N, C-alpha and C positions, 0 to 999 in steps of 0.2 A: 504494500500500500504506500503510495506516495505521500510525502509530508504535506503536500498542498491539500489533501483531502481530510486531514485530521481536524482542522478548525471547523469546517462546515458540518462534519459528522458530530463533533462535540456540541455545536450549537443546536443541531437537530435533536440530539439526545437530551439536552437541557430543556429545550422547548417541550418535548414529549413528556418529560418528567413533570414539568410545570403543569401541563394539561392534565396529567394523571392526578396530581395533587388537587387541582381545582375541581376535577370531576368527583373525587372522593369526598370533597368537603362541600358538596352542594347544600347540605342542611345548614351550614354555617356561612352562607353567602355574604352576610354583612361583615363578618370578621375577615373573610378572604378579600373582600373589596377594600377594606381599610388597610390590610397588609400590602396589597398590590399598589395602592395609592402611595403608601409610605416608601415602598421600593422605587416607584416611579420618581418621586421627589428626590430621593437619595441619588438615584441615577442621574437626574438632571443636574444636581449640584456637582457630582463627580465629573460629569462631562463638561460642565461649565468651567470648572477649575482646570481640567486637563487640556481643554481647547483654548484657554486664554493665552494669547501670545506672550512670549517672554519679555518682549520690549515693553508691553503695557505693564507687566508686573514690576519690571525694573523702574519704570517711570513712577509708579505709585509708591514704591519703597523710597525712591529719591525724594519725592514730595514730602513723605512722612518724616524723613530724616531732616530735611530743611526746616520743617515746621516744628521740630522737636517733639513730634507725637510718638515717634518710635521709641525714644528713650523712656517716655512716660509709660508706655505699654510694657516695657521690659522690666521696669522697677518693681 
């Protein structure tokens, strides 16, 4: 099996496992909905941080240092 097929197969397996969990928890639909909403928000935060350009982050840290805010945060 080629390495290029590992990731799509793993994604399909995780998706299938997620569908299985949702199907088995049909009686607890409200709890599953809340859990999925929390996971979606967490994923959005992680992607937002991961996709933020380094130049933007450096600029923000530079502004915080110039304003003396960073030192206050670290104390």
